[in-house]
N, C-alpha and C positions, 0 to 999 in steps of 0.2 A: 306516711308511707315511706318505706325504705327501699333502696335499690339493692339488688342482688345479681350475681353473675350466674348464668347457666351455660354449660358446655353443650354445644349441639353436635349431632352426628356429622361425619364428614360430608361436605357439599349439601347440607340440608338446613342451612341457616334461614333461608327465606321460608322454607316449609315450617320450621319451628316457630318463627315469628307469626306466620299466618294462623297456625293452630292455637298459639297462645292468645292472640288477639281475639280469636273466635270464642275463647273462654272468658273474655273480659279482662285480661291481664294487660297492663300498660307495658310496652316493650320499647327498647332503644337498641337498634342494630346499626351502628354507624358504618357507612360506606364512603369511600373516597374514589375520585376519578384518578386512575393511574395510567401513565403512558409506558408502554413496553415496546421493544423491538421484536417483531415476530416475522420470520422469513424475510428479513431485510426491510420491513416496513414498520413504521411507527403506528402503533394501535392504541387507542384509548379504551379503557375498560373499567367498569365500576367494580371495586373489590372491597371486602370488609376491612375495616381499620384494625379490628382484633379478630383475625381468623379463628373460627372455632367457638366464639363466645357471643352471647346475646345478653343484654341487661334487662331485668324486669323490675317493676315498681309494684311492691305488694306488701300488705300488712302481715305481721307475724301470725295474727289470729285468723287470717283469711282462709276459708275452706278450700280455696284454689290450690293451696300448698300440696294437698293430697294428690292432685292431678298433675303437678308439674313434671315429675319424673316419667310418668306414663304418656305424656304428650308426644305425638308423632314428631320426630325430628330432634327431640331433646334427649341428650345422653345422661346428664347428671346435673345436680345443683353443686356449684363450687362451695366446698365446705372445709373448715379446719376444726379438728377435734369434734367431728360430727355435728357441728353447728354451722348453718349457712353464713358465709362471710358477707357482712353488710358493707355497702359502699356508700360513702357520704354523698349527700345531694350535691355539694359543691363540686365534686369531681365530675359528675355527670353534666352539670350545668356548664362547667368549663369546657368539657369535650364538645357539647352542643354549640357553644359560642365559637370555639376554635374552628370546628367544621364549617360553620356558617361563613366565617371570615375567609377561610381557604377557598370555599366554593365560589364566593363572590369575586375574589381576587383572581382565581384561576392560575395558570402557569404564566411564564414569561411569553409575551406575544411579540411577533416580528414588528420592528420599528420602535420598541420600547427602549428608553434610555436606561442603561445599567452602569454600575461602577465595577471595575476590576479590583478584586479584593486582595490578590496576592500575585507573586511573580514579578517579572521585569516591568510590567505595565501597571503596577499597583497604584490605585488612586485615580487612574485615567477613566474618564467617562467614555462609554462606547454605546453603539446602537446594536441591539440584538437583531440578528438576521435569521438564524434557524438552528435547530438542534442538529447535531452531527453524531449520531449513535446515542447510546444511553448515558454516556458520561461526559460528552463534549458539546460545545456550542460554537457557532460561527458568529463573531461580532465584527462590527465595522468601527475602526478607530481612525482618528486623524493624527497622523504621525509625520513629522517633518513636512508639513503643509501638503500632505497627500493622504487620501483615504485608502486604508488597507484593510483587507479581510484578514481576520486572525482567528485561529481555532484555539479555544481555551477550555480547561475543565469546567464543568458546571459548578463545581465547588468554589471557583474563583469569581463567580458572578454575584453581585449584590444588586437586587432590583432597586 
């Protein structure tokens, strides 16, 4: 069996997956936990990794092909030159393994030791304290025999 990409209708990814699975089609709809700042608060929300797309595992000769485009929530089969674009199994396997590793690891947690990767304090170990907006973090460093809170860009932190 080979993997193919389907484009789903706006905000109907879960509906498309549910209807495809009811037809016996194997689906992969990768989601990831994302933190956003909304109204001054940090909110965690599950969002699709590839907005607008769902992956299906189906044989070329499977009669379910005829139903794919008319499935509720599905917009079209991603094709090139009127041929469905096949995706190698290794790509989907890699995505599944990576998502599993990311979900187990989660984000940086308070109290976790991190290394500062750039700036004036490059190479110094710090203790993560909290997020400060979408692009900054507060870390605790020991500098000149004193502990100091420091606000740094998230890109400067290496777990």
